[in-house]
C-alpha positions as CSV (number, residue, x, y, z in Angstrom):
1,M,0.2,-0.3,0.3
2,K,3.1,2.4,0.9
3,T,4.6,1.5,-2.2
4,S,1.7,2.3,-4.5
5,R,1.2,5.6,-2.5
6,L,5.2,6.2,-3.1
7,F,4.7,5.3,-7.3
8,L,1.6,7.7,-7.4
9,L,3.3,10.5,-5.9
10,A,6.3,10.4,-7.9
11,T,4.1,10.4,-10.8
12,V,2.5,13.4,-10.0
13,T,5.4,15.1,-9.6
14,A,7.1,14.3,-12.9
15,F,4.0,15.0,-14.8
16,A,4.1,18.6,-13.3
17,A,7.5,18.7,-14.0
18,L,6.9,18.0,-17.4
19,L,4.2,20.6,-17.7
20,L,7.2,23.2,-16.5
21,T,9.3,21.9,-18.7
22,I,6.5,22.8,-21.8
23,G,5.8,26.3,-20.9
24,C,2.5,28.1,-22.7
25,N,4.1,27.8,-25.8
26,S,0.8,26.6,-28.0
27,S,2.9,25.1,-30.8
28,T,5.1,23.2,-28.2
29,K,1.6,21.8,-26.5
30,R,0.4,21.1,-29.9
31,R,3.4,19.0,-30.5
32,W,3.2,17.0,-27.2
33,L,-0.8,17.0,-27.3
34,N,-0.4,15.4,-30.3
35,T,1.9,12.5,-28.8
36,F,-1.1,11.3,-26.8
37,F,-3.8,12.6,-29.0
38,D,-5.1,12.4,-32.7
39,G,-6.3,15.1,-35.1
40,V,-4.3,18.2,-33.0
41,P,-3.3,20.1,-35.9
42,A,0.4,20.9,-35.9
43,G,1.5,24.4,-35.1
44,K,4.0,26.7,-36.8
45,T,7.6,27.0,-34.9
46,A,8.7,30.5,-34.2
47,G,9.8,32.1,-37.3
48,S,8.7,29.3,-39.6
49,A,6.4,31.3,-41.6
50,A,8.4,34.0,-42.5
51,Q,11.7,31.8,-43.2
52,T,10.1,29.0,-45.0
53,G,7.0,30.5,-46.8
54,G,3.9,30.1,-44.2
55,T,2.1,27.5,-45.6
56,N,4.5,25.2,-46.5
57,A,5.3,24.9,-43.6
58,V,2.2,23.5,-42.0
59,Q,2.0,21.5,-45.0
60,S,5.3,19.9,-44.0
61,A,4.2,19.4,-40.3
62,V,0.7,18.0,-40.9
63,R,1.4,16.4,-44.1
64,P,2.7,12.2,-43.5
65,R,6.3,11.3,-44.5
66,F,6.7,10.3,-48.4
67,A,9.7,10.8,-50.9
68,P,9.0,13.5,-53.2
69,S,8.0,11.6,-55.7
70,T,5.2,9.8,-53.6
71,L,3.6,12.6,-51.4
72,P,0.5,12.7,-52.4
73,K,-1.5,16.2,-53.5
74,V,-3.4,17.3,-50.6
75,F,-5.5,20.3,-50.6
76,Y,-6.2,22.2,-47.0
77,H,-8.8,23.9,-45.8
78,K,-8.0,27.9,-45.3
79,P,-8.5,28.2,-41.5
80,F,-6.9,24.3,-40.5
81,E,-4.2,25.5,-42.9
82,D,-3.8,28.4,-40.7
83,N,-3.8,26.6,-37.5
84,D,-7.0,28.6,-37.1
85,C,-9.1,26.3,-35.3
86,T,-11.2,29.0,-33.4
87,K,-12.7,30.4,-37.0
88,C,-15.1,27.5,-36.7
89,H,-14.6,26.3,-33.3
90,E,-15.7,27.2,-29.7
91,S,-11.7,26.5,-28.4
92,E,-8.1,25.0,-30.5
93,F,-8.8,21.9,-28.9
94,S,-12.9,21.6,-28.6
95,Q,-14.9,19.9,-31.4
96,Q,-17.7,22.0,-30.5
97,L,-18.7,24.4,-33.3
98,V,-19.3,28.3,-33.2
99,A,-22.0,27.9,-35.2
100,Q,-24.2,24.7,-37.4
101,P,-23.9,24.6,-40.9
102,P,-24.9,26.2,-43.4
103,K,-24.9,28.9,-41.2
104,L,-21.2,28.3,-40.0
105,C,-19.6,27.7,-43.9
106,F,-21.2,31.2,-44.8
107,N,-19.2,32.9,-42.3
108,C,-16.3,33.0,-45.1
109,H,-18.7,31.4,-48.4
110,K,-21.3,32.9,-49.7
111,D,-24.8,32.2,-49.2
112,F,-25.8,30.1,-52.1
113,L,-29.0,29.1,-50.8
114,T,-30.7,32.4,-50.5
115,G,-33.2,33.3,-53.3
116,M,-33.1,29.7,-55.2
117,K,-35.6,27.6,-56.0
118,V,-34.7,24.2,-55.8
119,T,-31.6,23.1,-53.2
120,H,-29.5,20.6,-52.3
121,Q,-30.9,18.8,-49.6
122,P,-27.3,18.1,-47.7
123,A,-26.8,21.9,-48.5
124,E,-30.0,22.7,-46.9
125,S,-29.8,20.6,-44.2
126,G,-26.2,21.8,-43.1
127,D,-25.1,18.0,-43.6
128,C,-21.8,19.9,-45.7
129,K,-19.3,17.0,-44.3
130,S,-21.4,14.3,-46.7
131,C,-19.8,16.1,-49.4
132,H,-16.6,17.5,-48.1
133,D,-14.1,17.3,-45.5
134,P,-13.8,19.8,-43.0
135,H,-10.0,20.1,-42.8
136,R,-8.2,18.5,-45.7
137,S,-8.5,16.2,-48.6
138,Q,-6.8,14.4,-51.4
139,N,-9.5,16.1,-53.9
140,P,-10.2,19.4,-55.1
141,K,-13.2,21.6,-52.6
142,L,-11.9,19.2,-50.1
143,L,-14.6,16.2,-51.9
144,I,-14.4,13.0,-49.8
145,K,-15.0,11.3,-53.2
146,T,-14.9,13.0,-56.9
147,G,-17.6,12.7,-59.7
148,K,-20.1,9.9,-60.1
149,D,-18.4,8.1,-57.2
150,L,-19.4,11.0,-54.6
151,C,-23.3,11.3,-56.0
152,M,-23.4,7.3,-56.1
153,T,-23.3,7.5,-51.9
154,C,-26.6,9.0,-52.1
155,H,-27.9,8.4,-55.1
156,D,-28.9,5.2,-56.9
157,D,-26.5,4.9,-59.9
158,P,-28.7,5.7,-62.8
159,L,-27.1,3.9,-65.2
160,A,-28.5,0.9,-64.2
161,A,-31.9,1.8,-65.3
162,G,-31.5,0.9,-68.9
163,K,-29.6,-0.2,-71.6
164,V,-28.8,2.4,-73.6
165,T,-27.4,5.1,-71.7
166,H,-26.5,8.5,-72.4
167,Q,-23.2,9.5,-74.0
168,A,-22.9,12.0,-71.1
169,L,-23.3,10.3,-68.4
170,E,-20.7,7.5,-69.4
171,T,-18.1,9.6,-70.3
172,G,-18.4,12.7,-68.3
173,D,-19.7,14.5,-64.9
174,C,-22.6,15.0,-63.1
175,L,-21.7,18.3,-62.8
176,D,-21.8,19.0,-66.4
177,C,-25.9,19.6,-66.2
178,H,-26.4,19.7,-62.3
179,A,-25.8,22.4,-59.8
180,T,-24.3,21.2,-56.3
181,H,-25.9,23.1,-53.9
182,A,-28.9,25.2,-55.5
183,S,-30.5,25.9,-58.9
184,N,-33.4,27.9,-60.1
185,F,-34.2,24.7,-62.2
186,K,-36.2,21.6,-61.6
187,G,-33.5,18.3,-60.9
188,L,-30.7,21.3,-59.7
189,L,-30.1,21.9,-63.3
190,K,-27.2,24.8,-64.0
191,K,-30.2,25.5,-67.2
192,S,-33.6,24.8,-68.6
193,V,-33.8,21.5,-69.7
194,K,-34.0,23.5,-73.4
195,D,-30.5,25.3,-73.1
196,T,-29.2,22.1,-70.4
197,C,-29.3,20.0,-73.9
198,A,-28.4,22.4,-76.5
199,D,-25.1,22.0,-75.0
200,C,-24.6,19.0,-77.0
201,H,-27.4,19.0,-79.1
202,D,-27.5,22.3,-80.9
203,N,-28.3,20.7,-84.3
204,V,-32.3,19.9,-82.8
205,P,-33.9,21.4,-83.9
206,G,-32.0,23.4,-86.1
207,K,-33.3,25.9,-88.7
208,K,-36.2,24.0,-89.7
209,K,-39.4,25.4,-90.7
210,V,-41.8,22.9,-88.9
211,V,-40.8,21.9,-85.1
212,H,-42.2,19.6,-83.2
213,Q,-44.4,21.6,-80.3
214,P,-42.6,19.9,-77.2
215,V,-39.2,20.7,-78.8
216,D,-39.9,24.1,-79.8
217,N,-41.0,24.3,-76.0
218,G,-38.2,22.9,-74.7
219,E,-39.4,19.9,-72.9
220,C,-37.4,17.2,-73.8
221,M,-38.1,15.5,-70.8
222,D,-41.8,14.6,-71.8
223,C,-40.5,12.0,-74.1
224,H,-36.7,11.0,-73.4
225,T,-35.2,10.3,-69.6
226,P,-31.7,12.0,-69.1
227,H,-29.8,8.8,-67.8
228,A,-30.6,5.4,-69.1
229,G,-33.8,3.7,-70.3
230,K,-35.1,0.8,-71.6
231,F,-35.8,2.1,-75.0
232,K,-33.4,3.5,-78.8
233,G,-33.1,7.2,-78.7
234,L,-33.3,7.5,-74.7
235,L,-37.2,7.2,-74.8
236,K,-39.5,6.8,-71.7
237,R,-41.4,4.5,-73.8
238,S,-42.1,2.5,-77.3
239,V,-42.4,5.2,-80.3
240,K,-45.6,4.0,-80.1
241,D,-46.9,4.8,-77.0
242,T,-44.6,7.8,-76.5
243,C,-46.3,9.3,-79.8
244,A,-49.7,8.3,-78.0
245,D,-49.5,10.4,-75.1
246,C,-50.3,13.2,-77.3
247,H,-51.6,11.6,-80.6
248,D,-54.6,9.3,-79.3
249,D,-56.6,9.8,-82.2
250,V,-53.9,7.3,-84.6
251,P,-55.2,5.4,-85.9
252,A,-58.7,6.6,-85.0
253,K,-61.2,4.3,-83.5
254,G,-63.0,2.2,-85.3
255,A,-60.8,2.6,-88.2
256,K,-60.9,-1.0,-90.5
257,D,-57.8,-0.5,-92.3
258,I,-54.5,0.1,-90.8
259,H,-51.4,1.7,-92.1
260,T,-48.8,-1.0,-91.5
261,P,-46.5,1.4,-89.5
262,V,-49.3,2.5,-87.8
263,A,-50.2,-0.3,-86.9
264,D,-46.5,-1.6,-86.2
265,G,-45.9,2.1,-84.1
266,D,-43.2,2.8,-86.6
267,C,-43.7,6.5,-86.5
268,L,-40.5,7.2,-87.3
269,A,-40.6,5.8,-91.0
270,C,-42.5,8.4,-92.1
271,H,-41.8,11.4,-89.3
272,D,-39.4,13.3,-88.0
273,P,-39.5,13.8,-84.0
274,H,-38.1,16.7,-83.7
275,A,-38.2,19.3,-87.1
276,T,-38.5,19.4,-90.8
277,D,-39.4,21.7,-93.5
278,L,-42.2,19.9,-94.3
279,K,-45.8,19.7,-93.1
280,K,-46.9,17.1,-90.3
281,L,-42.8,16.7,-89.6
282,V,-43.1,14.4,-92.7
283,K,-39.6,13.1,-93.4
284,K,-40.2,13.7,-97.3
285,S,-42.9,15.0,-99.5
286,T,-45.2,12.2,-101.3
287,P,-45.0,10.0,-103.6
288,S,-41.3,10.3,-102.6
289,L,-41.8,9.0,-98.7
290,C,-44.4,6.6,-100.2
291,W,-41.5,4.9,-102.6
292,D,-39.6,3.8,-99.4
293,C,-42.0,0.8,-98.9
294,H,-44.2,0.9,-102.3
295,D,-43.0,0.1,-105.8
296,N,-42.6,3.1,-108.0
297,F,-45.3,3.1,-110.7
298,L,-45.2,5.9,-111.8
299,E,-41.8,5.3,-113.8
300,K,-42.2,3.8,-116.7
301,A,-45.9,4.4,-117.3
302,Q,-48.0,5.9,-120.4
303,F,-50.5,8.0,-118.5
304,K,-50.7,9.0,-114.8
305,H,-54.0,10.2,-113.1
306,D,-53.1,14.0,-112.5
307,V,-53.6,13.7,-108.8
308,V,-51.3,10.7,-108.5
309,E,-48.2,12.6,-106.9
310,D,-50.2,13.6,-104.0
311,C,-50.9,10.1,-102.6
312,T,-52.7,11.6,-99.5
313,G,-55.3,13.3,-101.5
314,C,-57.4,10.3,-101.8
315,H,-55.5,8.1,-99.0
316,N,-55.2,8.5,-95.2
317,P,-51.6,7.8,-94.1
318,H,-52.9,6.3,-90.8
319,A,-56.0,4.2,-90.9
320,S,-59.4,4.7,-92.4
321,V,-63.2,2.8,-92.5
322,E,-62.2,2.1,-96.0
323,K,-60.1,-0.5,-97.9
324,N,-57.0,0.8,-99.2
325,L,-56.7,3.4,-96.8
326,L,-59.3,5.7,-99.0
327,A,-60.1,8.7,-97.1
328,K,-64.0,8.2,-98.8
329,D,-66.2,6.1,-100.1
330,V,-64.1,5.3,-103.8
331,I,-67.4,6.7,-105.6
332,K,-67.4,9.5,-103.6
333,L,-63.5,10.3,-103.8
334,C,-63.7,10.4,-107.5
335,T,-67.3,12.5,-108.0
336,D,-65.0,15.1,-105.8
337,C,-63.3,15.8,-109.0
338,H,-65.6,14.1,-111.9
339,D,-68.8,15.8,-111.8
340,D,-71.6,14.5,-113.8
341,S,-71.4,16.6,-116.6
342,E,-68.4,14.8,-117.5
343,L,-69.2,11.3,-116.3
344,K,-73.3,11.2,-118.1
345,P,-72.2,11.7,-121.2
346,V,-70.0,8.4,-121.8
347,K,-72.3,5.3,-122.6
348,A,-70.6,3.2,-120.7
349,H,-71.5,4.9,-117.4
350,T,-74.8,4.4,-118.0
351,G,-76.5,2.0,-115.6
352,K,-73.1,2.0,-113.5
353,E,-73.8,4.6,-111.2
354,T,-73.4,2.0,-107.9
355,V,-70.5,0.4,-109.7
356,S,-67.2,1.3,-108.1
357,C,-65.0,3.5,-110.8
358,T,-62.0,1.6,-109.8
359,V,-63.9,-1.7,-111.7
360,C,-63.0,-0.4,-114.6
361,H,-60.5,2.5,-114.2
362,D,-57.0,2.7,-112.7
363,P,-57.2,4.6,-110.1
364,H,-53.0,5.2,-110.7
365,V,-51.7,4.5,-113.6
366,G,-52.9,3.5,-117.3
367,T,-51.6,2.7,-121.5
368,N,-54.6,5.1,-122.3
369,A,-55.6,8.3,-121.7
370,K,-58.9,7.3,-119.5
371,L,-56.7,5.2,-117.6
372,V,-59.6,2.1,-118.4
373,R,-58.1,-1.3,-117.4
374,P,-57.5,-4.2,-120.2
375,S,-60.4,-5.8,-118.7
376,A,-62.7,-3.3,-119.2
377,M,-61.8,-1.8,-122.2
378,P,-64.3,-2.5,-125.4
379,K,-64.2,-6.0,-127.3
380,P,-63.6,-5.7,-131.3
């Protein structure tokens, strides 16, 4: 028992002597405390700032000792670099902050939240440390990780959403499109959707005469997903379903004959989804557009129906209640142009007022001026 008391007395005496030896010099305190505790920033030795450049002296004190060729780049928070702990903490050796983030951060940094319509949740709640290290980091802006790796600590990987991925996301950085802290645009975009997309897709809609309304309004996200999807062109849904969101009248209800591209949902076979120089956003004018699928029966024709250059004059390009996609009943369609004064004087028409014109006439081309079919020609 007596031995224990003597040991305790000797320990206290030695500790007191050590304190007297250390004195009140803050740099000496830090070096001594750092022997027993982690996280105590190294102080500047007397005259070191003037003799060695200040910042370099601090960096050499806090950096691990590597050979110059292997020394990693380290970025320091200015108060930490200057050993100005009380800039953020209540005292040099206290972890208690003088204010809570983000108010604390705005003592030095510009308030990037006030007046903004959309704020990043960590920034708004003051959870700055979820992205930044408050003292030092091997990444610029004191980030704990870089690029997409940082975003993926909270957000699900957007590339996992589908087979088709946006190239900008594969090769670029989230910050190419998004703001980190706050924005005036939905989704924390730096610019409007229209202007964001136009940074890369500056040829949409170009200088075309006819522009699809969603494109003209900059509503790219009405049809496309910005990150990844299951459909070509980063569409949110199939072409058929995408178009049907607005054009739900194609094909019309009750239609008996549906154009094959329409039935297949291949709207882009005929239409450009963004802009063209032609009405209805068609890629080509008729009949050139029709020749992409149909044989060109005009090439070797001796005689042509004078309306044959405009296919949509007689045919509905999407669907119809009539056969062959006719816009009307064939007799009514023909009499729109050929009235009684032209038809009744012809003896062959007598008693055939209810017979389809196409029984005797080819509606497109023929070997004679009246386009009479060989089967209907008078026998010699």
